[in-house]
C-alpha positions in Angstrom: 17.8 -22.3 -67.2 14.6 -24.5 -67.3 11.9 -23.9 -64.7 8.4 -25.7 -63.9 6.0 -23.8 -62.0 2.2 -24.7 -60.9 0.0 -21.6 -61.8 -3.6 -20.9 -61.7 -5.3 -20.7 -64.6 -8.3 -18.0 -65.5 -11.0 -20.6 -64.4 -8.9 -21.3 -61.3 -7.7 -24.9 -62.5 -3.9 -25.7 -62.0 -1.7 -26.0 -64.9 2.4 -26.3 -65.1 3.8 -23.5 -67.0 7.3 -24.5 -68.3 10.0 -22.1 -69.0 13.5 -22.0 -70.4 15.4 -18.6 -69.8 18.9 -17.4 -69.2 19.1 -16.4 -65.2 22.1 -15.6 -63.4 22.2 -16.9 -59.6 23.2 -15.0 -57.2 23.4 -16.1 -53.5 23.4 -13.2 -50.8 22.9 -12.5 -47.4 21.0 -9.3 -46.7 22.6 -6.0 -44.3 18.8 -4.8 -44.6 15.9 -5.7 -42.5 13.4 -8.5 -43.2 15.9 -10.7 -44.6 17.5 -12.8 -41.6 18.9 -15.7 -43.5 21.0 -15.9 -46.9 18.8 -15.9 -50.0 18.7 -16.9 -53.4 18.1 -14.3 -56.3 17.8 -15.2 -60.0 18.2 -12.2 -62.1 17.2 -12.4 -65.9 20.5 -12.2 -68.1 20.3 -9.3 -70.5 22.4 -7.3 -72.4 22.3 -4.5 -70.2 24.2 -6.6 -67.2 22.8 -7.4 -63.7 22.6 -3.7 -62.9 24.6 -3.9 -59.5 28.0 -2.8 -58.4 30.2 -4.4 -56.1 33.0 -3.4 -53.5 35.2 -5.4 -51.5 37.3 -8.7 -52.1 40.2 -10.5 -50.1 42.9 -8.2 -51.5 41.0 -5.3 -49.2 40.6 -7.8 -46.4 36.9 -7.5 -47.0 33.9 -9.3 -48.0 32.2 -8.7 -51.3 29.1 -6.3 -50.8 26.8 -4.8 -53.5 27.7 -1.1 -53.3 24.8 0.1 -55.7 21.6 -0.6 -57.4 21.3 0.7 -60.7 18.1 2.8 -60.7 15.9 0.9 -63.6 18.4 -2.1 -64.0 17.6 -5.5 -63.9 18.0 -5.9 -59.7 16.5 -2.7 -59.0 13.6 -4.0 -61.1 13.6 -7.5 -59.5 14.2 -5.8 -56.1 15.3 -8.9 -54.5 19.0 -7.3 -53.9 19.7 -4.2 -51.7 22.6 -1.9 -50.9 24.9 -3.4 -48.6 23.9 -6.9 -49.0 26.8 -9.4 -48.8 27.5 -11.7 -52.0 28.3 -15.1 -51.0 27.8 -17.2 -54.1 27.4 -16.3 -58.3 26.1 -19.4 -59.8 26.7 -21.6 -57.2 30.5 -20.6 -56.8 31.7 -18.9 -53.7 33.1 -15.6 -53.8 33.4 -15.2 -49.7 37.3 -15.3 -50.2 37.6 -14.4 -53.5 39.6 -11.6 -54.8 37.4 -8.4 -56.0 38.3 -9.1 -60.0 37.5 -12.8 -59.4 34.0 -11.7 -58.1 33.2 -9.2 -61.1 34.3 -12.0 -63.9 31.7 -14.6 -62.5 29.6 -12.2 -62.6 30.1 -10.9 -66.1 29.9 -14.8 -66.8 26.7 -15.7 -65.0 
């Protein structure tokens, strides 16, 4: 992913910062308070994984939810996802009607 960001320098002038990093893009609908609309969360791609577990899936006649945020993991440090959030998509691919195994596969490939 390549991102351009407007930032303020130490002297107050505007600068454009460019960065290229591997990120996993996860869209989630929050079960927690304070988030009434679906949101997109970008987590840095690391060797330790994304730092959360999911449960549910089509074979269980259930949507896919975040079941655990691993303490100290990427998702925990980022703070954008919460236990109970519904997983909507991974890297632009919908998981709303997917089997659990497929959602996990997409997360691993993200």
